C-alpha positions in Angstrom: -28.2 31.9 18.9 -25.2 33.3 20.9 -22.5 32.5 19.9 -21.1 30.6 23.7 -24.4 29.1 22.8 -23.2 27.4 19.6 -20.4 26.7 21.1 -22.0 24.2 24.0 -23.9 22.5 21.5 -20.9 21.9 19.0 -19.5 20.0 22.4 -22.6 18.0 23.2 -22.8 17.1 20.0 -19.2 16.1 19.3 -19.0 14.1 22.4 -22.4 12.8 21.7 -20.6 11.1 18.4 -17.5 11.1 20.8 -19.4 8.1 22.7 -21.3 6.3 19.3 -18.7 5.7 18.5 -16.2 4.5 21.1 -19.4 2.4 21.6 -19.7 0.8 18.2 -15.2 0.0 17.7 -15.9 -1.7 21.4 -19.2 -3.9 20.5 -17.7 -4.9 16.9 -14.4 -5.8 19.0 -16.2 -7.2 22.0 -17.9 -9.6 19.2 -15.2 -10.6 16.7 -13.4 -11.9 19.9 -16.1 -13.8 20.9 -16.4 -15.4 17.4 -12.0 -16.3 17.4 -13.0 -18.0 20.7 -15.6 -19.9 19.4 -14.2 -21.2 17.1 -10.0 -21.2 18.8 -11.2 -21.9 22.2 -7.5 -22.6 23.5 -6.4 -19.5 22.4 -9.6 -17.7 24.2 -6.7 -16.2 26.6 -4.4 -14.6 24.0 -7.9 -13.3 22.4 -9.0 -12.1 26.2 -5.4 -10.4 26.6 -5.5 -9.0 23.1 -8.9 -7.7 23.7 -8.6 -5.8 26.8 -5.5 -3.5 26.1 -8.0 -2.6 22.1 -10.9 -1.5 24.7 -8.8 -0.1 26.9 -6.5 1.7 24.0 -10.7 2.9 22.2 -11.4 4.1 25.7 -7.8 5.8 25.7 -9.0 7.6 22.4 -12.4 8.6 23.7 -12.1 10.1 26.3 -9.2 12.2 24.8 -12.3 13.1 21.9 -14.4 14.4 25.7 -11.8 16.2 26.9 -11.1 18.4 24.2 -14.7 18.9 23.1 -15.2 19.5 27.0 -12.5 22.4 26.7 -13.5 23.8 23.6 -17.1 24.2 25.9 -15.3 26.3 28.0 -13.0 28.5 26.2 
């Protein structure tokens, strides 16, 4: 198999793993936030704000991982 084709394959697999990891992380984050809001409705605003910040950090790390995969694919 051509080394360039292996690079594309590895980048595709890396991108897929990155996106799956981010989906699992955001899913767990949202589940915990909904449970916290259900237990203490008066703190729902603070929980929502913290959840949005954490989700943005997860997405930032995901975009970084995807960028690395794209850079490695075209190197």
